[in-house]
C-alpha positions as CSV (number, residue, x, y, z in Angstrom):
1,M,-16.8,-4.3,-10.2
2,D,-19.2,-4.5,-7.2
3,A,-17.0,-5.5,-4.3
4,D,-17.5,-5.8,-0.5
5,I,-14.2,-3.9,0.0
6,N,-12.4,-1.3,-2.0
7,F,-8.8,-1.3,-0.9
8,Y,-6.7,1.6,-2.1
9,F,-3.0,0.8,-2.0
10,D,0.4,2.2,-2.9
11,P,2.7,-0.9,-3.6
12,V,5.7,0.7,-1.8
13,C,3.9,1.4,1.5
14,P,4.8,-1.2,4.2
15,F,1.8,-0.4,6.3
16,A,-0.6,-0.8,3.3
17,W,1.1,-4.2,2.6
18,M,0.7,-5.4,6.2
19,T,-2.9,-4.3,6.3
20,S,-3.6,-6.0,3.0
21,K,-2.3,-9.3,4.3
22,W,-4.7,-9.0,7.2
23,V,-7.6,-8.1,4.8
24,R,-6.8,-11.2,2.8
25,Q,-7.1,-13.2,6.0
26,V,-10.6,-11.7,6.7
27,Q,-11.5,-12.1,3.0
28,A,-10.9,-15.8,3.2
29,Q,-12.9,-16.2,6.4
30,R,-15.9,-14.0,5.4
31,A,-15.9,-14.7,1.6
32,Y,-15.6,-11.0,0.9
33,T,-14.8,-9.7,-2.5
34,V,-12.0,-7.1,-2.8
35,D,-11.4,-4.5,-5.5
36,W,-7.7,-3.5,-5.3
37,R,-7.5,0.2,-6.3
38,F,-4.8,2.8,-6.5
39,I,-3.6,5.6,-4.3
40,S,-0.2,7.2,-5.0
41,L,2.0,8.7,-2.3
42,R,4.0,10.4,-4.9
43,L,0.9,12.2,-6.3
44,I,-0.4,13.0,-2.8
45,N,3.0,14.7,-2.1
46,S,3.4,16.2,-5.6
47,E,3.6,19.8,-4.2
48,V,6.0,18.9,-1.3
49,D,9.7,19.7,-1.3
50,Y,11.0,16.2,-0.5
51,D,14.5,17.4,0.3
52,A,13.1,19.7,3.0
53,H,10.4,17.4,4.4
54,F,11.3,13.7,4.1
55,P,14.2,11.4,4.7
56,P,16.6,11.4,1.7
57,E,15.4,8.0,0.2
58,Y,11.7,8.8,0.2
59,E,11.4,10.6,-3.1
60,A,13.0,7.6,-4.9
61,G,10.6,5.2,-3.1
62,H,7.5,7.2,-3.8
63,T,8.4,7.7,-7.4
64,A,9.0,3.9,-7.8
65,G,5.5,3.4,-6.3
66,L,4.0,5.6,-8.9
67,R,5.9,3.7,-11.7
68,L,4.6,0.4,-10.3
69,L,1.0,1.8,-10.3
70,R,1.4,2.7,-14.0
71,V,2.2,-1.0,-14.7
72,A,-0.8,-2.0,-12.5
73,A,-3.1,0.4,-14.3
74,R,-2.1,-1.0,-17.7
75,A,-2.5,-4.6,-16.4
76,R,-6.0,-3.8,-15.1
77,A,-6.9,-2.2,-18.4
78,E,-5.7,-5.1,-20.5
79,H,-6.3,-8.1,-18.2
80,G,-9.2,-7.1,-16.0
81,R,-9.6,-6.0,-12.4
82,E,-9.2,-9.6,-11.3
83,S,-5.5,-9.4,-12.2
84,M,-4.9,-6.9,-9.4
85,A,-5.0,-9.3,-6.4
86,G,-2.2,-11.4,-7.8
87,L,-0.1,-8.5,-9.0
88,Y,-0.3,-6.6,-5.7
89,A,0.5,-9.8,-3.8
90,A,3.6,-10.3,-6.0
91,F,4.7,-6.7,-5.6
92,G,4.4,-6.9,-1.9
93,A,6.1,-10.3,-1.5
94,H,9.2,-9.0,-3.5
95,I,9.3,-5.6,-1.8
96,F,8.6,-6.5,1.8
97,D,8.6,-10.3,2.4
98,A,12.1,-10.9,1.1
99,A,15.2,-10.2,3.3
100,P,17.8,-7.8,1.9
101,D,20.2,-9.5,-0.5
102,P,23.5,-10.0,1.4
103,V,25.5,-10.3,-1.9
104,N,24.3,-7.3,-3.9
105,Q,24.4,-4.8,-1.1
106,R,22.8,-1.5,-2.1
107,T,22.0,1.8,-0.2
108,E,18.4,2.3,0.9
109,G,17.9,4.8,-1.8
110,E,19.2,2.4,-4.5
111,V,17.0,-0.3,-3.2
112,R,13.9,1.9,-3.4
113,E,14.8,3.3,-6.8
114,R,15.4,-0.1,-8.3
115,R,11.7,-1.0,-7.5
116,G,10.7,1.2,-10.4
117,T,12.8,-0.6,-13.0
118,R,12.2,-3.3,-15.6
119,E,14.9,-5.4,-13.9
120,F,12.7,-5.5,-10.8
121,V,9.2,-5.6,-12.4
122,E,9.6,-8.2,-15.2
123,P,10.2,-11.2,-12.9
124,I,7.2,-10.1,-10.8
125,L,5.0,-9.9,-13.9
126,A,6.1,-13.4,-14.9
127,E,5.3,-14.7,-11.4
128,A,1.8,-13.1,-11.6
129,G,1.2,-14.7,-15.0
130,L,1.2,-11.4,-16.9
131,P,3.0,-10.3,-20.0
132,L,6.5,-8.8,-19.6
133,A,5.5,-6.1,-22.1
134,L,3.4,-4.4,-19.3
135,A,6.7,-3.1,-17.9
136,E,6.7,-0.6,-20.7
137,A,4.1,1.4,-18.7
138,L,6.8,2.3,-16.1
139,D,7.6,5.5,-18.0
140,D,4.1,6.0,-19.5
141,V,2.8,9.1,-17.8
142,S,-0.5,8.8,-19.6
143,W,-1.6,6.4,-16.8
144,D,-1.1,9.1,-14.2
145,R,-4.5,10.6,-14.9
146,E,-6.3,7.4,-13.9
147,I,-4.0,7.0,-10.9
148,R,-4.7,10.6,-9.8
149,Q,-8.4,10.1,-10.2
150,E,-8.4,7.1,-7.9
151,T,-6.2,8.8,-5.4
152,D,-8.6,11.7,-5.3
153,E,-11.5,9.3,-5.0
154,A,-9.9,7.7,-2.0
155,L,-9.1,11.0,-0.3
156,A,-12.7,12.2,-0.9
157,L,-13.8,9.3,1.3
158,T,-11.6,10.2,4.3
159,G,-10.2,13.7,4.0
160,K,-6.7,14.6,2.9
161,D,-4.7,14.3,6.1
162,V,-4.2,10.5,5.8
163,G,-1.9,8.0,4.2
164,T,-2.2,4.5,2.8
165,P,-4.1,2.3,2.8
166,I,-7.7,3.5,2.6
167,I,-10.5,1.0,3.0
168,H,-14.1,1.4,1.8
169,F,-16.3,-1.3,3.2
170,E,-19.6,-2.0,1.5
171,P,-19.4,0.8,-1.1
172,P,-20.8,3.1,-2.2
173,A,-22.7,3.9,1.0
174,G,-20.6,2.0,3.5
175,V,-18.0,3.3,5.9
176,A,-14.5,4.3,4.8
177,F,-11.3,4.9,6.8
178,F,-7.6,5.3,6.6
179,G,-5.7,2.2,7.9
180,P,-5.9,0.6,10.3
181,V,-2.1,1.0,10.7
182,I,-0.8,-2.3,12.1
183,S,2.7,-3.5,12.5
184,R,1.9,-7.1,13.4
185,L,-0.2,-9.6,11.5
186,P,-2.9,-11.1,13.7
187,D,-3.3,-14.8,13.9
188,E,-6.2,-16.5,12.0
189,D,-8.4,-16.6,15.1
190,S,-8.0,-12.8,15.8
191,A,-8.1,-11.5,12.2
192,A,-11.9,-11.4,11.9
193,E,-12.4,-10.2,15.4
194,L,-10.1,-7.2,14.8
195,W,-12.0,-6.5,11.6
196,D,-15.3,-6.4,13.4
197,H,-13.9,-4.0,16.0
198,V,-12.5,-1.6,13.4
199,V,-15.6,-1.5,11.3
200,G,-17.8,-1.2,14.4
201,L,-15.9,1.8,15.6
202,A,-15.8,3.4,12.2
203,R,-19.6,3.0,11.8
204,F,-20.4,4.8,15.0
205,P,-22.2,8.1,14.0
206,G,-19.9,11.1,14.5
207,F,-16.7,9.0,14.9
208,A,-13.7,10.6,13.2
209,E,-10.4,9.6,14.7
210,L,-8.6,7.3,17.2
211,K,-4.9,7.9,16.9
212,R,-1.4,7.7,18.2
213,S,1.6,8.7,16.1
214,L,4.1,6.2,17.7
215,R,4.4,3.2,15.4
216,E,6.4,0.0,15.5
217,Q,8.4,-0.9,12.4
218,P,6.2,-3.6,10.7
219,Q,7.2,-7.2,11.1
220,L,8.5,-7.5,7.5
221,A,11.6,-9.3,6.4
222,A,12.8,-6.4,4.2
223,L,12.9,-4.2,7.3
224,G,14.8,-6.8,9.3
225,V,11.9,-7.4,11.7
226,D,10.6,-11.0,12.0
227,A,7.4,-12.2,13.5
228,D,9.0,-12.9,16.8
229,T,10.5,-9.4,17.1
230,V,8.9,-6.1,18.1
231,G,10.0,-3.4,15.7
232,Q,11.6,-0.2,16.7
233,Q,9.1,2.5,17.6
234,E,9.1,5.7,15.5
235,D,7.0,8.9,15.7
236,W,5.0,9.4,12.5
237,H,3.8,12.9,13.1
238,G,1.3,14.1,10.6
239,G,0.8,10.5,9.5
240,S,4.1,10.2,7.6
241,R,7.8,10.3,8.0
242,R,7.9,14.0,7.2
243,Q,10.6,15.7,9.1
244,K,8.7,19.0,9.1
245,K,5.0,19.6,9.8
């Protein structure tokens, strides 16, 4: 697929989801085509001791993300690349745009682990107009090779000390970058302006990095932060919630 933008996502990354919503705004205004591709936080951190380096719920969350990507990989293979836009939109809406269930209260670890189950995935597949049988891919590790290949492809564009998402604009020769990491969704009038600023900076010869590790929690219902609230600030040293460098 020849697209204007290759967008590499992990479905469980809140910042990738927020950035993807902004990219969809820009896509609508500029008539860009987007190829939604895979990058797995679980595979990126496959050699990391999660217990020593991450908050306790992160391994379950990243593993669920890999399981969802297996489903996406099978959906793409059987139903075409055009199926990815709707499937990722449905993943993100259920993971991040729905407030926590006040009745079935679960721990954060349980919530993240459940995202990698048939109980969670099958209604999303139905919503996206895809067969429920695709959920069988949750446990099918044969898809991991393809997911690893696209993860490596994404990291080859930016270097390895990054997270998700990774955007490649006007591939194959165009500029690629990690992020941008945004916690608030711009309004329709500002969306394309922000895009032009980001791409303009990334295109400058020799430009590598503009960064601060302090991040607001994204304005996402699942995190308890609405569009009128500023999320709590956290320090993401090393580009992640790792507790050790």
